[in-house]
C-alpha positions as CSV (number, residue, x, y, z in Angstrom):
1,X,-0.1,-0.3,0.0
2,X,1.2,3.5,-0.9
3,X,2.2,5.3,2.2
4,X,3.2,9.0,2.4
5,X,4.1,9.8,5.6
6,X,1.8,11.9,6.6
7,X,-0.8,9.7,6.3
8,X,0.4,6.3,8.0
9,X,-1.4,5.3,11.4
10,X,1.4,3.1,13.1
11,X,-0.6,2.9,16.6
12,X,-2.0,-0.8,17.0
13,X,-4.6,0.2,18.9
14,X,-6.0,2.3,16.4
15,X,-5.5,-0.4,13.6
16,X,-6.9,-3.1,15.5
17,X,-10.0,-0.2,16.8
18,X,-11.1,-0.1,12.8
19,X,-11.4,-3.8,12.3
20,X,-13.6,-4.4,15.3
21,X,-15.2,-1.2,14.5
22,X,-15.3,-2.7,10.6
23,X,-14.9,-6.4,10.8
24,X,-15.9,-7.6,7.1
25,X,-12.9,-8.1,5.5
26,X,-12.0,-8.2,1.9
27,X,-9.9,-11.5,1.8
28,X,-7.3,-11.9,-0.9
29,X,-5.3,-14.9,-1.6
30,X,-3.2,-15.8,-5.1
31,X,-3.7,-20.0,-6.0
32,X,-3.0,-22.1,-9.1
33,X,-6.0,-19.8,-10.6
34,X,-5.3,-16.7,-10.2
35,X,-6.0,-13.9,-7.4
36,X,-9.3,-14.7,-5.1
37,X,-11.0,-12.1,-2.9
38,X,-14.3,-13.0,-0.9
39,X,-15.6,-10.5,1.8
40,X,-15.4,-12.5,5.2
41,X,-16.2,-11.3,8.7
42,X,-13.5,-11.6,11.1
43,X,-13.4,-11.8,14.7
44,X,-10.0,-10.5,16.4
45,X,-8.3,-11.3,19.1
46,X,-5.8,-9.3,20.1
47,X,-4.3,-11.1,23.0
48,X,-3.3,-14.2,20.6
49,X,0.2,-13.3,19.0
50,X,2.1,-10.1,19.1
51,X,0.0,-8.0,16.5
52,X,-3.3,-10.0,17.1
53,X,-4.7,-13.3,15.6
54,X,-8.0,-13.2,12.9
55,X,-10.2,-16.0,13.1
56,X,-13.0,-16.4,10.6
57,X,-14.6,-19.0,8.8
58,X,-15.1,-19.8,5.1
59,X,-17.9,-22.3,3.3
60,X,-16.7,-25.6,2.9
61,X,-18.3,-25.4,-0.8
62,X,-16.1,-21.9,-1.2
63,X,-13.0,-23.2,-3.3
64,X,-10.4,-20.3,-1.6
65,X,-10.0,-22.3,1.7
66,X,-8.6,-25.4,0.0
67,X,-6.1,-23.0,-1.9
68,X,-4.7,-22.1,1.3
69,X,-4.5,-25.2,2.8
70,X,-0.7,-25.6,3.3
71,X,-0.1,-22.2,4.7
72,X,-0.2,-19.7,2.0
73,X,0.3,-16.0,2.5
74,X,-3.1,-13.9,3.0
75,X,-3.8,-9.9,2.8
76,X,-6.9,-9.3,4.2
77,X,-8.2,-5.5,4.1
78,X,-10.7,-3.5,6.6
79,X,-12.2,-0.9,5.0
80,X,-13.3,2.3,7.6
81,X,-14.9,5.4,7.1
82,X,-14.8,6.8,3.5
83,X,-15.7,10.1,1.7
84,X,-15.7,11.9,-1.8
85,X,-14.1,15.2,-1.2
86,X,-15.1,18.1,-3.7
87,X,-12.6,21.2,-4.0
88,X,-15.9,23.6,-3.2
89,X,-15.0,22.6,0.5
90,X,-11.5,23.9,0.2
91,X,-10.7,27.6,1.4
92,X,-8.1,27.0,-1.1
93,X,-10.7,27.0,-3.8
94,X,-11.5,30.6,-3.3
95,X,-8.0,32.2,-2.8
96,X,-6.3,30.4,-6.2
97,X,-8.7,28.0,-7.2
98,X,-5.9,25.7,-7.7
99,X,-7.6,22.6,-6.1
100,X,-8.8,18.7,-7.1
101,X,-10.9,16.5,-6.1
102,X,-9.9,13.5,-3.7
103,X,-11.1,11.0,-1.3
104,X,-10.7,10.2,2.3
105,X,-10.2,6.8,3.6
106,X,-9.4,5.2,7.0
107,X,-8.0,1.8,6.2
108,X,-5.8,-1.0,7.7
109,X,-4.0,-4.2,5.7
110,X,-3.1,-7.5,7.5
111,X,-1.0,-9.9,6.1
112,X,0.0,-13.3,7.7
113,X,0.0,-16.6,6.5
114,X,-3.7,-18.9,7.2
115,X,-3.8,-21.8,8.9
116,X,-7.2,-24.1,8.2
117,X,-9.0,-25.5,11.1
118,X,-11.7,-28.2,10.6
119,X,-12.0,-29.3,14.3
120,X,-15.7,-28.7,15.8
121,X,-14.9,-27.8,18.8
122,X,-12.6,-24.7,17.0
123,X,-15.0,-23.5,14.7
124,X,-17.7,-23.8,17.5
125,X,-15.9,-21.2,19.9
126,X,-14.9,-18.9,16.8
127,X,-19.0,-18.5,15.6
128,X,-20.0,-18.0,19.5
129,X,-17.1,-14.9,19.7
130,X,-17.8,-13.5,16.4
131,X,-21.9,-13.9,17.0
132,X,-21.2,-12.2,21.2
133,X,-19.4,-8.9,19.7
134,X,-22.1,-8.1,17.1
135,X,-25.2,-9.4,19.2
136,X,-23.6,-8.0,22.9
137,X,-24.9,-4.8,22.9
138,X,-29.1,-5.8,21.8
139,X,-31.6,-5.1,24.2
140,X,-31.8,-9.1,23.7
141,X,-28.6,-10.9,22.5
142,X,-28.8,-14.2,20.3
143,X,-26.9,-16.8,20.9
144,X,-25.8,-19.7,19.3
145,X,-27.1,-21.6,22.1
146,X,-30.6,-20.0,21.3
147,X,-30.8,-23.0,18.1
148,X,-31.3,-26.4,18.6
149,X,-28.1,-28.5,18.9
150,X,-28.3,-30.9,16.4
151,X,-28.8,-28.0,14.1
152,X,-25.5,-26.2,14.8
153,X,-23.7,-29.2,14.5
154,X,-25.0,-29.7,11.1
155,X,-24.0,-26.1,9.8
156,X,-20.8,-26.2,11.4
157,X,-19.7,-29.2,9.4
158,X,-20.9,-26.6,6.2
159,X,-17.9,-24.4,7.4
160,X,-13.9,-24.4,7.8
161,X,-12.0,-22.4,10.0
162,X,-9.2,-20.1,8.9
163,X,-6.4,-18.3,11.6
164,X,-4.0,-15.6,10.1
165,X,-1.5,-14.9,13.0
166,X,-0.8,-10.9,12.0
167,X,3.0,-11.1,10.8
168,X,2.3,-7.0,9.2
169,X,-0.7,-5.1,9.9
170,X,-0.5,-1.4,8.1
171,X,-3.2,1.7,8.7
172,X,-3.6,4.4,6.1
173,X,-5.9,7.7,7.7
174,X,-6.1,10.0,4.8
175,X,-8.2,12.2,6.2
176,X,-6.9,16.1,4.9
177,X,-3.9,15.8,6.9
178,X,-2.1,17.7,4.0
179,X,-4.7,20.5,3.6
180,X,-4.1,24.0,5.3
181,X,-6.4,24.2,8.7
182,X,-9.0,26.4,6.4
183,X,-9.5,23.6,4.0
184,X,-9.2,20.7,6.6
185,X,-12.2,22.6,8.2
186,X,-14.2,23.9,5.0
187,X,-14.0,19.6,4.6
188,X,-15.0,18.8,8.1
189,X,-17.9,21.1,7.9
190,X,-18.9,19.7,3.8
191,X,-18.9,16.2,5.9
192,X,-21.2,17.6,8.8
193,X,-23.9,18.4,6.2
194,X,-23.9,15.2,4.5
195,X,-24.5,13.7,7.8
196,X,-23.5,10.2,7.0
197,X,-22.7,9.4,10.6
198,X,-19.3,7.5,9.3
199,X,-17.4,9.8,11.3
200,X,-15.1,10.8,8.7
201,X,-15.7,14.5,9.8
202,X,-14.3,13.9,13.3
203,X,-11.3,12.2,11.9
204,X,-10.9,15.0,10.0
205,X,-10.9,17.5,12.4
206,X,-8.7,14.6,15.0
207,X,-6.3,14.4,12.9
208,X,-5.9,17.8,11.8
209,X,-5.3,18.4,15.5
210,X,-2.8,16.2,16.0
211,X,-0.9,17.4,12.5
212,X,-0.7,21.4,14.4
213,X,0.3,19.7,17.7
């Protein structure tokens, strides 16, 4: 990933926070048939290894898992908040007109070696963990144990587990840090008006303040 220094985000806790907030990864592998990419929800265990470990599962009918059975390298991409940025928001537009559109985004890329797991107990624990992650804030959380045990066992036979110990993790927060204070505030105000609720305006202001300090 192209990484200008002012867009780098190397703080592991911040990278992990984006993964937890946006856990649907694009899992990318390269095999005999070429590149394969599938969107897969992931559960992050931050304490399982130095940089964290991702646990996920694929449908047994999905051929991607067989291509990584032998420990192939994989890339998982987690996309956070993102937004088109119009030049109309820049103070510089009024001053010189020398502006162009761009795109703001926060993204984390994870690389590691994947291993395939077919153990039923591991699969059950993985499904329970990712379910808790997304159900815990609901008024009446659904749990795996709410489903009949025979049904759960049958469902587990239809999936395979993937575990990725994170070897390298890169974060890129391209949120207008390269613009002037006036341009950044114009971008944040413009995003506020869109009312997308994705947090990009807050990121522009927060990272702009970090740049100043």
